[in-house]
C-alpha positions as CSV (number, residue, x, y, z in Angstrom):
1,M,4.9,-18.9,2.3
2,L,4.3,-19.0,6.0
3,T,5.8,-21.8,8.1
4,P,3.3,-23.8,10.2
5,A,4.5,-21.9,13.3
6,E,4.0,-18.5,11.6
7,R,0.5,-19.6,10.4
8,E,-0.4,-20.6,13.9
9,V,0.5,-17.2,15.2
10,L,-1.4,-15.4,12.4
11,L,-4.6,-17.5,13.0
12,A,-4.4,-16.7,16.7
13,W,-4.0,-13.0,15.8
14,Y,-7.1,-13.2,13.6
15,D,-9.1,-14.9,16.4
16,E,-8.1,-12.3,19.0
17,T,-8.5,-9.2,16.9
18,L,-11.9,-10.4,15.7
19,E,-13.0,-11.0,19.3
20,H,-11.9,-7.4,20.3
21,N,-13.3,-5.9,17.1
22,L,-9.9,-4.5,16.1
23,V,-10.8,-3.9,12.4
24,G,-8.9,-1.4,10.4
25,E,-5.8,-3.1,9.1
26,M,-4.2,-2.8,5.7
27,A,-6.2,-5.1,3.5
28,V,-4.9,-8.5,2.3
29,P,-4.7,-7.5,-1.4
30,M,-2.5,-4.5,-0.6
31,T,-0.4,-6.5,1.8
32,A,0.1,-9.1,-0.9
33,A,1.1,-6.4,-3.4
34,V,3.6,-4.8,-1.0
35,L,5.0,-8.3,-0.1
36,G,5.4,-9.0,-3.8
37,F,7.9,-6.1,-4.1
38,V,9.6,-6.9,-0.8
39,N,10.0,-10.6,-1.7
40,G,10.8,-10.1,-5.4
41,S,13.2,-7.2,-5.1
42,G,14.6,-7.9,-1.6
43,L,13.5,-4.5,-0.1
44,R,15.3,-4.3,3.2
45,R,14.7,-0.7,4.5
46,I,10.9,-0.2,4.9
47,V,9.0,2.5,6.7
48,Q,5.4,2.0,7.6
49,L,3.1,4.9,8.7
50,G,0.3,3.3,10.7
51,H,0.6,-0.2,12.1
52,F,-2.7,-0.4,14.1
53,A,-3.0,-4.0,15.5
54,G,0.1,-5.4,13.8
55,Y,-1.1,-7.5,10.9
56,S,1.2,-5.9,8.3
57,C,4.1,-5.8,10.8
58,L,3.8,-9.6,11.2
59,M,3.6,-10.3,7.4
60,L,6.5,-7.9,6.5
61,G,8.5,-9.1,9.5
62,W,8.3,-12.7,8.5
63,A,9.3,-11.8,4.9
64,L,12.3,-9.9,6.3
65,R,13.2,-12.8,8.6
66,R,13.3,-15.1,5.5
67,M,15.7,-12.7,3.9
68,G,17.8,-12.4,7.0
69,A,17.2,-8.6,7.0
70,A,17.4,-7.5,10.6
71,Q,16.0,-4.1,11.4
72,G,14.3,-4.0,8.1
73,L,11.0,-2.4,9.0
74,F,10.4,0.8,11.1
75,S,6.7,1.3,11.8
76,I,5.1,4.4,13.2
77,D,1.7,4.8,14.8
78,Y,0.4,7.8,16.8
79,K,-1.4,5.6,19.4
80,Q,0.7,4.1,22.2
81,R,-1.9,1.3,22.7
82,H,-1.5,0.3,19.1
83,T,2.2,0.1,19.5
84,E,2.0,-1.9,22.7
85,Y,-0.6,-4.3,21.1
86,S,1.4,-4.8,17.9
87,G,4.6,-5.2,20.0
88,S,3.0,-8.1,22.0
89,W,2.3,-10.0,18.8
90,L,5.8,-9.3,17.3
91,A,7.3,-10.7,20.5
92,R,5.1,-13.8,20.2
93,A,6.2,-14.2,16.6
94,E,9.9,-13.7,17.6
95,L,10.2,-10.7,15.2
96,G,11.8,-8.2,17.6
97,E,15.0,-8.3,15.7
98,Y,13.4,-7.4,12.4
99,V,10.7,-4.8,13.2
100,G,11.0,-1.6,15.2
101,L,7.9,0.1,16.5
102,H,7.7,3.9,17.2
103,T,4.9,5.9,18.7
104,S,4.6,9.4,17.2
105,D,2.8,11.5,14.6
106,S,4.1,10.4,11.2
107,V,4.6,14.0,10.0
108,D,7.0,14.8,12.8
109,P,10.4,15.3,11.1
110,A,12.0,13.6,14.2
111,C,10.5,10.3,12.8
112,L,12.8,10.6,9.8
113,V,15.8,10.7,12.0
114,A,14.6,7.8,14.1
115,A,13.8,5.8,10.9
116,R,17.2,6.4,9.4
117,E,19.0,5.4,12.6
118,Y,17.0,2.2,12.9
119,L,17.3,1.2,9.2
120,G,20.9,2.3,8.7
121,G,20.0,4.6,5.9
122,N,17.1,6.2,3.9
123,P,14.1,3.9,3.2
124,S,13.7,2.2,-0.1
125,C,10.0,1.7,0.6
126,V,7.4,3.7,2.5
127,V,3.9,2.4,3.2
128,I,1.2,5.0,4.1
129,D,-1.9,3.7,5.9
130,S,-2.3,6.2,8.8
131,S,-4.8,9.0,9.3
132,H,-6.5,8.8,5.9
133,Q,-6.9,12.6,6.2
134,Y,-6.3,14.9,3.3
135,A,-4.1,17.6,4.9
136,H,-2.1,15.1,7.0
137,T,-1.5,12.9,3.9
138,L,-0.2,15.8,1.9
139,V,2.4,16.4,4.6
140,E,3.3,12.7,4.7
141,L,3.8,12.7,1.0
142,D,6.2,15.6,1.0
143,L,8.2,14.5,4.0
144,W,8.6,10.8,3.3
145,F,8.9,11.0,-0.5
146,H,11.9,13.3,0.0
147,A,13.4,10.7,2.3
148,L,13.2,7.8,-0.2
149,V,16.3,6.6,-2.0
150,P,16.3,7.2,-5.8
151,G,14.0,4.6,-7.4
152,G,12.3,4.0,-4.1
153,L,8.6,3.1,-3.9
154,M,5.7,4.5,-1.9
155,F,2.5,2.6,-1.4
156,L,-0.7,4.4,-0.2
157,H,-3.8,2.6,1.0
158,D,-7.2,4.2,0.7
159,A,-6.5,5.7,-2.7
160,S,-9.9,5.1,-4.2
161,P,-12.8,7.6,-4.4
162,M,-14.8,5.3,-2.1
163,A,-12.2,5.6,0.6
164,A,-12.6,9.4,0.8
165,K,-15.3,8.9,3.4
166,F,-12.7,7.6,5.8
167,D,-11.4,11.2,6.2
168,R,-13.0,12.4,9.5
169,T,-12.3,16.0,8.6
170,G,-14.6,15.7,5.5
171,E,-11.9,16.9,3.1
172,S,-11.9,13.8,0.8
173,G,-8.9,12.0,2.2
174,V,-6.0,10.3,0.5
175,R,-7.6,10.5,-3.0
176,R,-7.8,14.3,-3.0
177,A,-4.2,14.6,-1.5
178,L,-2.8,12.3,-4.2
179,D,-4.7,14.2,-7.0
180,E,-3.3,17.5,-5.9
181,W,0.2,16.2,-5.1
182,L,0.6,14.3,-8.4
183,A,-0.7,17.4,-10.4
184,R,2.3,19.5,-9.2
185,P,5.1,20.2,-11.8
186,G,7.7,17.5,-11.7
187,A,5.5,15.0,-9.9
188,P,6.7,11.4,-9.9
189,A,5.3,8.5,-11.8
190,A,2.3,6.8,-10.1
191,V,-0.2,4.0,-10.7
192,T,-3.6,3.9,-8.9
193,I,-5.3,0.5,-8.7
194,L,-9.0,0.5,-8.0
195,G,-11.1,-2.3,-6.6
196,P,-14.8,-3.0,-6.5
197,L,-17.3,-0.5,-5.2
198,Q,-17.8,-2.5,-2.0
199,H,-16.4,-5.5,-0.2
200,G,-17.6,-8.8,-1.6
201,D,-18.1,-7.6,-5.2
202,D,-16.0,-9.3,-7.9
203,A,-13.0,-7.4,-9.3
204,P,-9.4,-8.2,-10.3
205,Y,-8.1,-6.2,-7.4
206,A,-10.3,-7.1,-4.4
207,D,-9.9,-4.2,-2.0
208,P,-12.5,-1.3,-2.5
209,S,-10.1,1.1,-0.7
210,G,-7.7,1.0,-3.6
211,L,-3.9,1.3,-3.8
212,C,-1.5,3.9,-5.3
213,V,2.1,3.1,-6.1
214,V,4.5,6.0,-6.5
215,Q,8.1,5.7,-7.6
216,K,10.8,8.3,-7.1
217,A,12.9,9.0,-10.1
218,I,16.3,7.3,-10.4
């Protein structure tokens, strides 16, 4: 769906991030899944927790531009250098009107206020791909699920058992946080999609890190 100009920017982004070893983005299968909901349902108020080098910001920003949805994505990352780097690529892609970047800890309640102000209301979609840590993810789930509009969707990367090793605290990461959070009374509906055991293996869903989709009740 990319225009030739957008594709040129994306290929340049791949070349530069490969050269500087900026590896750690939301995987292509998850990005495609999120974009399917954004494009298919016209989601216009999106919050992203963790933008790293900006791949997902570019892809979501282009989708929002096609829809004419200005100020449709508010993305938070705790590292200023990630925000500055992603911002440089958003400027190159002429997406400043569609994507707002914010440097903060995604569990800071002040981020909720900033997101609502930028988007013009509560988010209809929240994408979590930030610390990958168990305790931090539990707080993100509570804070941002509460902020979702009724029927809103939450997407979590690194939801597979394999991805538990990405938790630098050694507490089993996003998978453990989801297991405990979804086991609470009154927990929302959720679907976890698992990929192969490792990159390169065949599987219907190609990302070993997995994806969990949570929907807030209407």
